[in-house]
C-alpha positions as CSV (number, residue, x, y, z in Angstrom):
1,M,-14.9,21.5,17.0
2,P,-16.9,22.7,20.1
3,E,-19.7,20.7,21.4
4,N,-23.3,21.7,20.8
5,P,-24.7,23.0,24.3
6,Q,-27.9,20.9,23.6
7,T,-26.2,17.9,22.8
8,P,-25.4,15.8,26.2
9,P,-21.7,14.5,26.5
10,F,-21.1,10.9,25.4
11,D,-21.4,8.5,28.4
12,P,-20.6,4.9,27.4
13,A,-22.1,3.4,30.5
14,T,-25.7,4.8,29.8
15,T,-25.4,4.5,25.9
16,T,-27.2,1.3,25.0
17,R,-29.8,2.4,22.6
18,P,-30.0,4.7,19.7
19,I,-31.8,8.1,20.3
20,G,-35.5,8.7,18.8
21,A,-34.1,10.8,16.1
22,L,-32.7,7.6,14.2
23,L,-36.6,6.4,13.7
24,R,-37.3,9.7,12.2
25,Y,-34.3,9.4,9.8
26,Y,-35.5,5.8,8.8
27,T,-38.9,7.1,8.3
28,I,-37.8,10.0,6.0
29,V,-35.5,7.7,4.0
30,S,-38.2,5.1,3.6
31,L,-40.7,7.8,2.6
32,M,-38.3,8.9,-0.4
33,T,-38.8,5.4,-1.8
34,V,-42.6,6.1,-2.2
35,I,-44.1,2.9,-3.5
36,G,-41.3,0.8,-1.9
37,F,-42.1,2.3,1.5
38,P,-43.3,-0.6,3.6
39,F,-40.5,-2.8,2.0
40,V,-37.8,-0.3,3.1
41,F,-39.3,0.9,6.4
42,L,-40.1,-2.4,7.9
43,P,-36.6,-3.7,8.2
44,M,-35.3,-0.3,9.4
45,Y,-38.0,-0.2,12.0
46,F,-37.2,-3.7,13.4
47,K,-33.4,-2.8,13.4
48,Y,-34.1,0.3,15.4
49,R,-36.2,-1.7,17.7
50,S,-33.7,-4.2,18.3
51,L,-30.4,-2.1,18.1
52,R,-28.3,-2.4,21.2
53,Y,-24.8,-0.9,22.0
54,K,-22.4,-1.9,24.8
55,F,-19.2,-0.2,25.6
56,D,-16.9,-2.1,28.2
57,D,-13.4,-2.1,29.2
58,Q,-12.3,-4.4,26.3
59,G,-14.3,-3.3,23.4
60,V,-17.8,-2.1,21.9
61,S,-20.4,-4.5,21.0
62,M,-23.5,-3.8,18.8
63,S,-26.4,-6.1,18.0
64,W,-29.6,-6.1,16.2
65,G,-32.2,-8.1,14.4
66,I,-35.6,-10.2,15.3
67,L,-35.5,-13.1,12.9
68,F,-31.8,-13.1,12.2
69,K,-29.8,-11.8,15.0
70,R,-26.5,-10.1,14.2
71,E,-23.9,-9.4,16.7
72,V,-20.6,-7.4,16.1
73,Y,-18.0,-7.0,18.7
74,L,-14.8,-5.1,18.3
75,T,-11.9,-4.7,20.9
76,Y,-10.3,-1.5,21.0
77,R,-7.0,-2.7,20.2
78,R,-8.4,-4.0,16.6
79,I,-9.6,-0.4,15.7
80,Q,-7.6,1.2,13.0
81,D,-9.6,4.2,12.1
82,I,-12.7,5.9,12.9
83,H,-14.9,8.1,10.5
84,V,-17.9,10.3,11.2
85,S,-20.2,11.0,8.3
86,R,-23.4,12.9,7.9
87,G,-25.8,13.2,5.1
88,I,-28.2,16.3,4.8
89,I,-31.0,14.5,6.5
90,Q,-28.7,13.3,9.3
91,R,-27.3,16.9,9.9
92,W,-30.9,18.1,10.0
93,L,-31.8,15.7,12.5
94,G,-28.6,15.9,14.4
95,L,-27.5,12.4,13.6
96,A,-24.3,11.0,12.2
97,T,-22.9,7.5,11.4
98,V,-19.6,6.7,13.2
99,S,-17.8,4.1,11.0
100,V,-15.2,2.0,12.8
101,Q,-12.7,0.1,10.6
102,T,-10.3,-2.6,11.5
103,A,-7.5,-4.1,9.4
104,S,-9.6,-7.2,8.5
105,G,-9.1,-6.5,4.7
106,S,-12.8,-5.7,4.0
107,A,-13.4,-2.4,2.0
108,G,-16.1,-1.1,4.3
109,A,-16.4,-0.6,7.8
110,E,-16.4,-3.2,10.4
111,M,-19.0,-1.5,12.3
112,S,-21.3,1.5,11.7
113,I,-22.7,2.9,14.8
114,E,-25.9,4.9,14.3
115,G,-28.2,7.0,16.4
116,I,-25.8,8.5,18.9
117,G,-26.6,11.9,20.1
118,N,-23.0,13.0,20.4
119,P,-21.1,11.3,17.4
120,E,-18.0,13.5,18.1
121,G,-17.8,12.6,21.5
122,L,-18.0,9.0,20.5
123,R,-15.3,9.4,18.3
124,D,-13.2,11.0,20.7
125,Y,-13.8,8.2,23.5
126,L,-13.3,5.5,20.8
127,Y,-9.9,7.3,19.8
128,S,-8.7,7.5,23.6
129,R,-9.6,3.9,24.3
130,M,-8.0,2.9,21.0
131,R,-4.8,4.8,21.8
132,G,-4.9,3.6,25.5
133,S,-5.1,-0.1,24.7
134,K,-2.0,0.4,22.4
135,E,0.1,2.3,24.8
136,E,-0.3,-0.1,27.9
137,P,2.1,-2.9,27.5
138,K,1.5,-5.9,29.6
139,T,4.0,-6.5,32.5
140,N,4.7,-9.6,34.6
141,E,5.0,-9.9,38.4
142,A,8.5,-8.6,38.4
143,G,7.5,-5.4,36.6
144,Q,9.1,-6.3,33.3
145,Q,7.5,-5.9,29.9
146,E,6.2,-9.3,28.4
147,G,6.0,-10.4,24.9
148,T,9.1,-8.4,23.5
149,L,11.7,-9.7,21.2
150,A,15.2,-8.0,21.6
151,G,13.4,-5.2,23.6
152,A,11.1,-4.0,21.0
153,D,7.5,-3.3,22.1
154,Q,5.0,-5.1,19.9
155,G,1.7,-4.5,21.4
156,A,-0.9,-6.2,19.6
157,S,1.2,-9.3,18.7
158,D,2.2,-10.2,22.2
159,E,1.1,-13.9,21.9
160,A,2.9,-14.3,18.6
161,L,6.0,-13.1,20.2
162,V,5.8,-15.4,23.1
163,L,5.4,-18.2,20.7
164,L,8.3,-17.0,18.6
165,N,10.5,-16.9,21.7
166,E,9.4,-20.4,22.4
167,I,10.3,-21.6,19.0
168,L,13.7,-19.8,19.2
169,G,14.6,-21.6,22.5
170,Q,13.8,-25.0,21.1
171,V,15.8,-24.4,17.9
172,K,18.7,-23.2,20.0
173,A,18.4,-26.5,22.1
174,L,18.3,-28.7,18.8
175,R,21.5,-26.9,17.6
176,E,23.1,-27.5,20.9
177,D,22.2,-31.2,20.9
178,R,23.4,-31.4,17.4
179,D,26.8,-29.6,18.2
180,S,27.4,-31.8,21.3
181,G,26.5,-35.0,19.4
182,E,29.0,-34.0,16.5
183,V,31.8,-33.5,19.2
184,A,31.2,-36.7,20.9
185,D,31.3,-38.5,17.5
186,G,34.5,-36.8,16.3
């Protein structure tokens, strides 16, 4: 899908706050509740005012809240899927919600990023970072790949594989001790 010429490209270094259209969206949604407007609008307004994003080399962070501060941090290697959704009002305002899912077992998204001017650019950026973190195996000083068992690349479970290799070595040592003890006794 070609990018809208009016929409600036996604830049993770400068994207720290939602765009102003998100506050207009919150206002319209709140006005639709008629009598409940202040009860719906005030929490959304405070979320908009305190909403911050940070994209670094390891992951993405989102924080918001005045009385009760919430922060969500996801590393790129934990991301499983990314969805871009737009309601009719969001399309009219040029907004979208980018939902980031992990394998945490929850039914909903782990993080929902709102108020980004170029949601397709954000989605593409997250996909490239997600794939990049899975395709870069760690290597040791000798240039050999670390964290593998029988030469298989295991990416996200490097620490578990190292632990399993240590346990395997200890079991082998115990068997050798037992076998050498039986030979000496027999």
